[in-house]
N, C-alpha and C positions, 0 to 999 in steps of 0.2 A: 192083813200084811205081813206078819214075818214070813209066813207061806211063800207068799209072791217074792219076797226079795231076799229071802235066804239063798238061793243059789247063788245069785248077784253078790252077795256077799261075801259067801265062800269063796268064788271066781278073784275077785280084788283082792283080799287076803293069800292066796295060792299064788297070783300072777304079779302084784304089785305089792308086795308087802316092804321092799325097801322103803316105799314112799311113809312108810309110818315111823321111820327113823329123823324122819327131817323134825319130829317133834323131840325134842331132848327127853330120854326117859327120866323116872324122877329119881332113878339113884344119881343120875349126871348133874341135877339139878342141886341135889343134897352134896355131892361130895366136891361141888365147886363153892355152894354155900358154906362149908365148913372151912374154907379157907378165909373166912371172916377176920377170924383174930390176927391171922398173921398181916393180913392185909394192912388190920389198921396197926397193928407194930411196925410194919415198913413204911407207913404215913407218917405216924408219930415219929419216927427218926429224921424221915428225911424233911420233914416242915417243923416241927417243934423241937427236935433233940439236938443230938450232940452233932447230926450232919446237918443240920439247918446252915444254908449258905455256902456250905461245901463245893457242890457242883460250880457255883458264882465263881469263887474263889479259885478253886483249880484252872477254871475259863480265864478268869483274869493273870494268875500266873502266865499261864501258857502264853496267851495272846501278849501280851507285854513284854515276854521275853523272846518271843520267837516273831511276830511280827505278820504279816500275811505268807502265805504260802503255796505260790502259782507251781505249774507242774514242772519239774527238771530243774528247779531252781535249789541252789546251797539252804535257802530258808526253810524247803518241806523237809530237806534230808534234816537240817536240825530237827525239824517238828517230830521228827518219826522217830530219832534218838530217845529225843525227849519223853516221848508218852512212853517208848519201851521202857525207860529207866524209872517213871514214876507209878508205872501199874504194876512191875516186877515189884516196887518198893511197898506197894500195896497188898503184896502178898497173892498174886495173880498167876495163874500159868500164861505166861505172855512168852509170844514168837513171832518173827517176822516173814511174809511170804512173797517172796520175788516177782516184779512186774517188770516191763517195761512202759514207760510212759513219755506222752509228746513233750517236745521241748522248745517253747517259743519265747522269744524274748521279746521284750516292747521297744528298749530302745528310745533314745530322745525323739520326742515328737512336738508338733507343735502346729497351729492353725490360726490364719491371720484374716478376716475380710477385708480385702484391699477397697472395694467400691460395694456399694454409694458413696460409704465410709468407711475408714480405718478403725477396726474393734477385732482385739484380739478374742477368738472361740476356746474356749474348752474343752478338750477332745482327751478322749482314750481310744487308742487304738484296739481293734477287736482281735480275739484269739485267732492265730493260724494266718493272720493278714500279712500279705507282702510289705516291704517299704515300698518309698518313694525313692525315685534318683536323688543323690546327695543335697542337690540344689532344691529340691523338692517339686512339688506339681501346683503350676498356676494357671488357673483357667475358670472360665465363666461357669453360672451354677445355675441348673437347671432345679426347682424344688417343685417335688409331688406329694400328694397325701396319700396314693396308693398304688400296689402294681396295676394296676388297671388305668390309672392316671398315666403310667407311665407308658403303660402301652399304646395308647391313645396319642402320645406325643411322642413316639418313638424318634421321629425325623430331627427330633431338638436336642437328643443326647448326646450324638458323635461332637466326642473332645471334649463335653462337660462333665464337670464334678455334678452327680446328682446327689441333691438333700431329700431325704426321704422325710416330712414331716407326718407320719401317719399318727392319728390320734390313738390313744392309749385305752382299749376296750378292755382285754385280759390281758394275762403274761403269757397264757399257752396260746393266742391268737397274733399278738403283736409282736411275740417274739421273731416271728417268721420274716421279719422286716430286716432286722440283726442278724439272723440265719442265712437269709437269702438274697439280702439286696444286692450286695456285689456282684454276685453273678446275673442276675437280672439286670442288673444296670450295664456291666461289661456284654452282656449279648448285643447291645443298642451301639455299643460303640463309646460307652462312657470310659473316663480316666482314672474316675475315684468315687467312692460314694462317701456319704455323712449321712448318719442314721441317727434319728430324735433317740435318745436315751428312752429304752421302754420302762417307763415309771408313771404311776399315776402324778406324781408331785415331785417338784424341783425347787432347788436353791441354787439355781446355776450348777447344778452336780451332774458331769456326765456318768454314764455307768458301762462299765465292760460287760463283755462276755464272749462265749465261742460263736464262732462264724464258720458256716460251710461254702468252700468252693465247689462248684458243679464240674464235674470232670469234663474235658473237652472245650471249657470257658475260659478265655482269657483271665488270670488274676489280677486283679485290680486291689490297689491301697484301699483300706475300708476304715472307718473310725466312727465311733459316738461322739452326739454332740449333745448340749443341753436342750430339754425342752424350749428354755427361752429363746438361745439362739436360734434354733430352728424355725420357732413361731415368728420370729423377726424378721429371717429370710422370707418366709411365707408371705410376709405382710409386705415387704419391699418388691417381692416378682408378682404380687396382685397389683401393684401401682406400676406394672411394667418398668422397674428400674433393673436397670443391669446389675449383676450382683456377680463379683469376682472375689474368688477365695487363693489364698495361698497356705497348700498342706505340706508339710515336712513331717515323714515317720521312718524312723531307723527301724523297722521292724524284721526280722528273721528268723527261720526256723532253724534248728539245729539237729543233729541224728539224735532219734530217741534217748532218753537216758532208764538209766536203773533206777529203780526204787521199790519200795515193797509197801505192801496192806500189812496193818498192824493187827495182831489176833491176841486177844486176853479171854481167859476161861474161868471159869467153875466147874470140873468135870461133874457129872450126874452120878449118883452113888448105885442106880441100878440098870440104867440105860445109858453109858456112856458115850456111846455111839450115834444116839440120834439128837439131835441140835434143836436149839431154840435160839435164833441168831437177831441180834440188837448191832445197830450199825448208825453210823454217820460219816461224812468224810472228813479229811484230814486236811486235804489241801485246798485252797482259798485261790480268788485272783489277787493281783499283785499291786491290789491298792487298799486301804483302810485296815485290819487286823484281821479280817477272816473270822470275828467273834461269834456275829450272828448266823453267816453262811459259812461254814457250818461248824463253829466249833463249839456252839452249843449244842447241836445234836450230838458230835462224839463225845463231848463231857457226860451229857447226860447217860449213854452208853455205855461208860465207864462208871458212873454214879451207881448207876441200876445195879453192876455186879459187886461195887462196894457195900451198898446198903443191905442187901444179901450174905455178903461173907461175913459184916460186921453183928448181923444178928444171929450166925451162928446156923444159917439155913444152908441145906445141900438138896438140890432136886434130884428126882428120878433123871432126869436127861441133863444134858452138859449146857451150861449156859455160856454162849459164846459173845463174844465184842467185837465187832470188827471195824477199823477205821480205815475207809477205801482211801485210795490213792489216786489221784486224776480224775475225779468226779466231774469234775468242771469243763472238762475235754470230751465230756462224752460219756462218763462212766466206764472208764478203760480200764483202771483197775479191779473193779468188780465185776466186769465181763471174764478179764482172766482168774478171777476168783472163780467163778461160775464154770468155765470151762475145764477147771481141775476138779474141783469137786462134783459134777453135776452125775458122775459116776454113784457117787452115794445117796442122789437126790430123793431115795424113798427114805432116807433118816433124817431129812431136813422137816422137822416139825411146823416150825414158824418161822418166818425171816419177817424183822422189823426195820426199818427206817424213819430218822427223823432229820429232816431236811428242810424245814419249812418255817423254820424259827423255833425259840423254845420262848416264846410269849405265854400269856395266861394259857393252860388247856384246857380245849371244849369238848375232846373225846379223841376218841381212836375211830381211825377210820380201815375197815378189813376187806379184804377181798380172798374167795375161799367157797366152798361148796355151801349149800343151805343148811345140810349138818353143821357143820362147822360153825356157820354163821350164831346158828342156834344155841351150839357151846360157848361162843365168845360173848353172845347178849349178856350169860349169866357171869362170866369172868368182869364185866365191866360193872356190873351190880355191886363188885366191893370196893368199887371206887365211890362209893356212896358218901364217904367222908369229906372228898375233896370234888363232891358235886360235878363228875366228870364220867357220868352215865350211858352216857351217849355213843353207840356204836353206829356207823354209817358205813357206806357201800364205796368200794371203791379204793383202795389202799393204793398209795402211791409212791414214787421213788425212783430214780434213774438208777440206783443201785440194786434194788431188789428187783427190779421189774423183770430181768430173764428168769429168775423163780418162779414168780407169778406165771408169767407166760406158759412156764412148763407144768403147771398147776399146784405149785407150792403155796400153801397160807401167805398173805402177806398182810403188814399190820403196819401205817403211816402214824406219826403223830399228826391230830388237828388242834390247830392253836387259834386264839383271836390274833388274826393274820393281817388285819387290814393294813400297818405300817411296814410290812416286811419288803416291797419293793419301792418304797422309799430309800432305802438304804442298800439294797441288793446291787452289788458287784459295784458299789461306789467308795469312795473316800469317808464315806458317811457310816460305815460297816467295822465299828468300833464297839469298847464293850459300854459306851455309853447308852447303846442301843439297849442293853441286857438288864434286866432285874432279879434279884437274888430270889425272892418268894416266887418268882414265877418258875425258876429253872426249879427250886424245890417241888413244887408242885409236877412238873413236868417227869423230874425224876422219880419221884414216888409212883407217878401212872405209869411210867416206864419199868420200873421193877415190879412192880404188882402184877401187870399182865404176862409181863416173860416168865416170874417166878410160877406161879401158877399154872400157866399153859405146859411149863417144862415139867411140873410134880403131878398132873394129873396120872390117874392109872393108863389112861390109852392118849394115842396123838391122836391130835387133829384130822377128821373125817375128810379124805379128800373126795 
């Protein structure tokens, strides 16, 4: 048997040798396992020690002091100055990197159903929407449940306010109505659109968000209404009752504003030019407090550095926390950061983003080569004390996606996020949503992964 297959074995070893590195060598497994004590110290400090509840308290101080932080607003400027100051006081190396960001202003807005009965409609204009004339728009309503239905009823759309009563399937699928509903309706002659809020749960709560006008298509006012009001108008339409709505929106877009990405670091002792990047975004929408989206992600990305500094640890590579600006407008600050720093792409070891809440952590999502995946599987084993050893495929995040698309390994926090879209982009995104212990656990996970990867002998394989 050996004489028969020996030439084949030799050929495979000579020509496909790299394949054998997909399984981590025993020395890599041992190297990562040697960090078990350090990981326990980080977890102990974050969850049970002097840093217990610290990330929550930091977030509460920040969110209560500043409030919402929409792109281009004075509140966002205050938030950046606030974070620069407190991270400096924390003993970190902090600097600001200038960017240009969109500046959309909501203005005064209202909506009212006039027929078949009078009812105020809770409404939130969508980012980048144009306003109505000062007197508003009063028009009959066409209610549809999908883009396909709109096309089938195209002849009915002219001069109407189109109401989209699309069911919530998933955020990734359903958000298309918020993003593109205005342009699709405008193509057919609609004068405005009202979009059912993209949420699986509502207590008469509208949710805002960014929307994109298509080039060459007339820009019409667009806003979100509540699930309850969208369904109410759908039922009226099913009974063939005429629906009339009056919409007023003072929305306008101002020239791009000056802003900053906020950067804090612990410089590496051996390879300071190599970077493990942690991140969350500092901006929010102009409703609620932006505590969940994404104050929590920003705070645990600061807290991770604090935990490591408090323990007197200093990794081989630089740990860098970036608090992005204008994420809600499409990752604007992050794209400019990428454009500035991509010349050093080979020195970015791992990019991490938390932007889906800081509820109870489940594990880590990761995008990278098979060889890097094997290393990360060993790293997350160090999180056994908090039972978050699951490594899943497909790290995600608007702000780190340019890096991952360019081949840099990326990771995102996976939490028990079933309630995330209940509060997302609404007045309900406040500190009441947050839980101190959940944030401690998220901080511990974030710090352990970042520190260990930054301190390994070798960078993650591409």
